[in-house]
C-alpha positions as CSV (number, residue, x, y, z in Angstrom):
1,X,-19.8,-58.5,35.0
2,X,-20.0,-56.3,32.0
3,X,-20.4,-52.5,32.7
4,X,-22.4,-50.5,30.3
5,X,-21.5,-46.8,29.7
6,X,-23.9,-44.3,31.2
7,X,-26.2,-42.2,28.9
8,X,-24.1,-39.1,29.7
9,X,-20.9,-40.9,28.8
10,X,-22.4,-42.2,25.6
11,X,-23.4,-38.7,24.7
12,X,-19.9,-37.3,25.3
13,X,-18.4,-40.0,23.1
14,X,-21.0,-39.4,20.4
15,X,-20.3,-35.6,20.5
16,X,-16.5,-36.2,20.4
17,X,-16.9,-38.5,17.4
18,X,-19.2,-36.0,15.6
19,X,-16.7,-33.2,16.3
20,X,-13.8,-35.2,15.0
21,X,-15.8,-36.2,11.9
22,X,-16.8,-32.6,11.3
23,X,-13.2,-31.3,11.7
24,X,-12.0,-34.0,9.3
25,X,-14.7,-33.2,6.7
26,X,-14.0,-29.5,7.1
27,X,-10.3,-29.9,6.6
28,X,-11.0,-32.1,3.6
29,X,-13.3,-29.5,2.1
30,X,-10.7,-26.7,2.6
31,X,-7.9,-28.8,1.2
32,X,-10.1,-29.7,-1.8
33,X,-11.1,-26.1,-2.4
34,X,-7.5,-24.9,-2.2
35,X,-6.4,-27.6,-4.6
36,X,-9.3,-26.8,-7.1
37,X,-8.8,-23.0,-6.7
38,X,-9.3,-21.1,-9.0
39,X,-12.3,-22.7,-10.7
40,X,-13.7,-19.4,-12.1
41,X,-12.8,-15.8,-12.9
42,X,-10.8,-13.8,-10.3
43,X,-11.5,-10.1,-10.0
44,X,-8.8,-7.7,-8.9
45,X,-10.4,-4.6,-7.4
46,X,-8.4,-1.3,-7.7
47,X,-10.0,1.4,-5.5
48,X,-8.6,4.2,-7.7
49,X,-9.0,5.4,-11.3
50,X,-7.3,3.6,-14.1
51,X,-3.8,4.7,-15.1
52,X,-2.0,5.2,-11.8
53,X,0.7,3.0,-10.4
54,X,-1.8,0.9,-8.4
55,X,-3.8,0.2,-11.6
56,X,-0.7,-0.5,-13.7
57,X,0.7,-3.0,-11.1
58,X,-2.7,-4.7,-10.8
59,X,-3.0,-5.2,-14.5
60,X,0.6,-6.5,-14.7
61,X,-0.1,-9.1,-11.9
62,X,-3.5,-10.0,-13.3
63,X,-2.0,-10.7,-16.8
64,X,0.8,-12.9,-15.3
65,X,-1.6,-14.7,-12.9
66,X,-4.0,-15.5,-15.8
67,X,-1.1,-16.9,-17.8
68,X,0.1,-19.1,-14.9
69,X,-3.3,-20.4,-13.8
70,X,-5.1,-20.5,-17.1
71,X,-8.0,-18.8,-15.6
72,X,-9.5,-15.4,-16.4
73,X,-8.3,-12.6,-14.1
74,X,-9.9,-9.2,-14.7
75,X,-9.3,-5.7,-13.1
76,X,-12.2,-3.5,-12.0
77,X,-11.7,0.1,-10.9
78,X,-14.0,1.1,-8.0
79,X,-12.8,4.5,-7.1
80,X,-14.2,7.1,-4.7
81,X,-13.8,8.4,-1.2
82,X,-10.0,8.2,-1.3
83,X,-10.0,4.4,-1.8
84,X,-12.6,3.7,0.9
85,X,-15.4,2.5,-1.6
86,X,-13.2,-0.1,-3.2
87,X,-11.7,-1.2,0.0
88,X,-15.1,-1.7,1.6
89,X,-16.4,-3.5,-1.4
90,X,-13.7,-6.2,-1.0
91,X,-14.0,-6.3,2.8
92,X,-17.7,-7.3,2.4
93,X,-17.2,-9.6,-0.6
94,X,-17.6,-13.4,-0.4
95,X,-14.5,-14.8,1.3
96,X,-13.6,-17.4,-1.4
97,X,-10.5,-16.0,-3.1
98,X,-12.2,-14.7,-6.2
99,X,-12.4,-11.0,-5.1
100,X,-9.0,-9.5,-4.5
101,X,-8.1,-6.0,-3.4
102,X,-5.1,-4.1,-4.8
103,X,-4.6,-1.4,-2.1
104,X,-2.1,1.2,-1.1
105,X,-0.8,2.6,2.2
106,X,-3.9,4.7,2.6
107,X,-5.7,1.6,4.0
108,X,-3.6,1.7,7.2
109,X,-3.1,5.4,7.3
110,X,-6.9,6.2,7.3
111,X,-7.7,4.9,10.8
112,X,-5.4,7.6,12.2
113,X,-6.7,10.3,9.9
114,X,-10.5,10.0,9.9
115,X,-13.1,9.4,12.7
116,X,-14.8,6.3,11.2
117,X,-14.5,3.8,8.4
118,X,-17.0,1.2,7.2
119,X,-14.4,-1.6,7.7
120,X,-11.5,-2.6,9.9
121,X,-8.4,-3.4,7.9
122,X,-7.2,-5.8,10.5
123,X,-10.5,-7.6,11.1
124,X,-12.2,-7.5,7.8
125,X,-9.3,-8.0,5.4
126,X,-6.5,-10.5,5.2
127,X,-3.1,-9.6,3.7
128,X,-1.8,-11.7,0.9
129,X,1.5,-10.1,-0.2
130,X,3.2,-6.8,-0.6
131,X,3.6,-5.8,-4.3
132,X,6.1,-3.0,-4.0
133,X,7.2,0.2,-2.4
134,X,6.2,3.5,-3.8
135,X,9.0,6.0,-2.8
136,X,8.1,9.6,-2.0
137,X,10.6,12.2,-3.2
138,X,11.1,15.8,-2.2
139,X,11.4,17.5,-5.5
140,X,12.0,21.1,-6.7
141,X,11.7,22.6,-10.2
142,X,14.9,22.8,-12.2
143,X,14.4,26.6,-12.3
144,X,14.8,26.8,-8.5
145,X,18.3,27.7,-7.3
146,X,18.4,25.3,-4.3
147,X,20.9,22.5,-4.5
148,X,20.1,20.7,-1.2
149,X,17.5,20.3,1.5
150,X,19.5,22.6,3.7
151,X,19.2,25.3,1.0
152,X,15.4,24.8,1.0
153,X,15.2,25.0,4.8
154,X,17.3,28.1,4.9
155,X,15.2,29.8,2.3
156,X,11.9,28.9,4.1
157,X,13.3,30.1,7.5
158,X,14.3,33.4,6.0
159,X,10.9,33.9,4.4
160,X,8.2,32.4,6.6
161,X,4.9,31.8,4.8
162,X,6.2,33.1,1.5
163,X,6.8,29.8,-0.3
164,X,4.5,26.8,-0.9
165,X,4.9,23.1,-1.2
166,X,2.5,20.8,-3.0
167,X,1.1,17.4,-2.2
168,X,-1.0,15.0,-4.3
169,X,-3.9,15.4,-1.9
170,X,-5.1,16.2,1.6
171,X,-4.2,13.6,4.2
172,X,-2.1,11.6,1.7
173,X,1.5,10.3,2.2
174,X,2.9,13.4,0.6
175,X,0.9,15.7,2.8
176,X,1.9,13.8,5.9
177,X,5.6,14.0,4.8
178,X,5.3,17.8,4.1
179,X,3.7,18.6,7.5
180,X,6.1,16.4,9.3
181,X,9.0,18.1,7.7
182,X,7.6,21.5,8.7
183,X,7.3,20.5,12.3
184,X,10.6,18.7,12.4
185,X,12.8,21.5,11.0
186,X,10.6,24.5,12.1
187,X,9.7,26.1,8.8
188,X,6.5,27.7,7.5
189,X,5.6,26.5,4.0
190,X,2.1,26.9,2.7
191,X,0.5,23.5,1.8
192,X,-1.2,23.3,-1.6
193,X,-3.1,20.0,-2.1
194,X,-3.8,18.7,-5.6
195,X,-6.3,16.1,-6.8
196,X,-3.6,13.6,-7.7
197,X,0.1,13.5,-8.7
198,X,-0.3,14.5,-12.3
199,X,-1.7,18.1,-11.8
200,X,0.8,18.5,-8.9
201,X,3.7,17.6,-11.2
202,X,2.4,20.0,-13.9
203,X,2.5,22.9,-11.6
204,X,5.9,21.9,-10.3
205,X,7.2,21.8,-13.9
206,X,5.8,25.2,-14.4
207,X,7.7,26.5,-11.4
208,X,4.4,27.5,-9.6
209,X,5.5,25.6,-6.5
210,X,8.8,25.9,-4.6
211,X,8.8,22.2,-3.8
212,X,6.6,19.1,-3.7
213,X,6.5,15.6,-2.2
214,X,5.8,13.4,-5.2
215,X,5.7,9.7,-5.7
216,X,8.6,8.3,-7.8
217,X,6.2,6.7,-10.2
218,X,4.9,10.1,-11.3
219,X,8.2,12.1,-10.9
220,X,10.6,9.5,-12.3
221,X,10.5,10.5,-16.0
222,X,10.9,14.2,-15.2
223,X,13.7,13.5,-12.8
224,X,15.5,11.5,-15.4
225,X,14.9,14.3,-17.9
226,X,16.4,16.9,-15.6
227,X,13.2,19.0,-15.5
228,X,12.9,18.6,-11.7
229,X,15.5,17.7,-9.1
230,X,15.3,15.5,-6.0
231,X,16.6,16.8,-2.7
232,X,15.7,13.8,-0.5
233,X,13.7,10.5,-0.5
234,X,11.7,8.8,2.2
235,X,12.2,5.3,3.5
236,X,14.9,3.4,5.4
237,X,17.5,3.3,2.6
238,X,18.4,4.9,-0.7
239,X,16.6,3.7,-3.8
240,X,18.2,1.8,-6.6
241,X,16.4,4.2,-9.0
242,X,17.9,7.3,-7.2
243,X,21.3,6.1,-5.9
244,X,22.7,9.6,-5.4
245,X,19.7,11.0,-3.5
246,X,20.0,10.7,0.3
247,X,17.1,9.7,2.6
248,X,15.7,12.2,5.0
249,X,17.0,10.1,7.8
250,X,20.5,10.3,6.4
251,X,20.2,14.1,6.3
252,X,19.4,14.1,10.1
253,X,15.6,14.0,10.0
254,X,14.3,10.6,11.3
255,X,10.6,9.9,11.2
256,X,10.2,9.5,7.5
257,X,11.0,5.7,7.4
258,X,7.4,4.7,6.7
259,X,6.8,4.5,2.9
260,X,4.0,4.2,0.4
261,X,3.3,0.8,-1.0
262,X,1.0,-1.3,-3.0
263,X,-0.4,-4.5,-1.4
264,X,-2.8,-7.4,-2.0
265,X,-5.7,-8.3,0.3
266,X,-8.7,-10.6,0.4
267,X,-11.7,-10.8,2.7
268,X,-10.8,-11.9,6.2
269,X,-12.6,-15.3,6.2
270,X,-10.9,-16.5,3.1
271,X,-9.5,-20.1,3.7
272,X,-5.9,-20.0,4.7
273,X,-4.9,-22.5,2.1
274,X,-6.3,-20.3,-0.6
275,X,-4.5,-17.3,0.8
276,X,-1.3,-19.2,0.9
277,X,-1.7,-20.4,-2.7
278,X,-2.5,-16.9,-4.0
279,X,0.3,-15.4,-2.0
280,X,2.9,-17.9,-3.2
281,X,2.0,-17.4,-6.9
282,X,1.8,-13.6,-6.7
283,X,5.1,-13.4,-4.9
284,X,6.7,-15.6,-7.5
285,X,5.4,-13.3,-10.2
286,X,6.5,-10.1,-8.4
287,X,10.1,-11.4,-7.9
288,X,10.4,-13.0,-11.3
289,X,12.5,-11.1,-13.9
290,X,9.4,-10.1,-15.9
291,X,7.5,-9.0,-12.8
292,X,10.4,-7.1,-11.4
293,X,11.0,-5.4,-14.7
294,X,7.4,-4.5,-15.0
295,X,7.1,-2.9,-11.6
296,X,10.4,-1.1,-11.9
297,X,9.2,0.3,-15.2
298,X,6.7,2.3,-13.2
299,X,9.3,3.1,-10.5
300,X,8.0,0.7,-7.9
301,X,10.4,-1.2,-5.8
302,X,9.3,-4.9,-5.9
303,X,8.9,-6.7,-2.6
304,X,6.7,-9.9,-2.6
305,X,6.9,-12.3,0.3
306,X,4.4,-14.3,2.4
307,X,1.1,-13.2,3.9
308,X,2.7,-13.4,7.4
309,X,5.5,-11.1,6.4
310,X,3.1,-8.6,5.0
311,X,1.0,-8.8,8.2
312,X,4.0,-7.8,10.2
313,X,4.7,-4.9,7.8
314,X,1.1,-3.7,8.3
315,X,1.3,-3.8,12.1
316,X,4.7,-1.9,12.0
317,X,3.5,0.7,9.4
318,X,0.2,1.2,11.2
319,X,2.1,2.4,14.3
320,X,4.5,4.4,12.2
321,X,1.8,6.3,10.3
322,X,-0.2,6.9,13.5
323,X,2.9,8.6,15.0
324,X,3.5,10.7,11.8
325,X,-0.2,11.8,11.7
326,X,-0.1,12.8,15.4
327,X,3.2,14.6,15.1
328,X,2.3,16.4,11.9
329,X,-1.1,17.3,13.1
330,X,-2.9,16.1,9.9
331,X,-6.5,15.0,9.8
332,X,-8.6,13.7,6.9
333,X,-11.6,15.6,5.6
């Protein structure tokens, strides 16, 4: 005697078939979209003004990516609110791989520095690859007599509150480094925030500041020219561009291992296949002889790597900067 399936069983089978078909179609669409990507212009969004290291690296990558994929890649500067406006624009953009964010460390520092943000870097954005490190250097004018970090510390301890250090802005990496150093070694230096690295360096060259934490991109030419001197550098290891300059950790002051960087992000829901394709090509460009030379020309340390590697870096550095901000007692405006 033949048994017929119940209505309930038939519905279960029908639902299963429909789900399998939908999954198959969805996978096919994603694979097809990744294979066809890019089919139109890609926009790199830089959340800062033109001319800085972030903008220069974005234009370098955009040019090389355009050559490789034979598709237009343009750079748009959407500055304001310390990078928040541009970051938020990309976080809320269509998740199709055509709107790409070129961000800096601020994006994972900000949650520990301000009370609220219009986006969540871990929920609303997906990492693609890390472009390069942007080392922070403790520098002094050539006119200053100090020859080492110890000399600077001894001078500050003997004259509390008399001398000043400069940063390229409130709640920036250089400000965090400065306040952390003060707390770590027990000195009193007055913090003078500037609106960017260029005016900071101008006053440092004019000997109007005793010291400053400056990014290597900005300070590099003046360091090479002997107009300012480097006492120490942040990060886990010495830099190829400053082989004779010790890290703060080497000098006995751990806690400065977190560094500035430039990184690539897309909106969170961007298909994984597109993220992987974009990541692989940008990483190839970054680590190519031409890409490396271009990034090193603005004193960035090329990195590259997969989206997964960059994700791990974000998690690690988020925790590091949260500790630095708490220890240093720095808050955003």
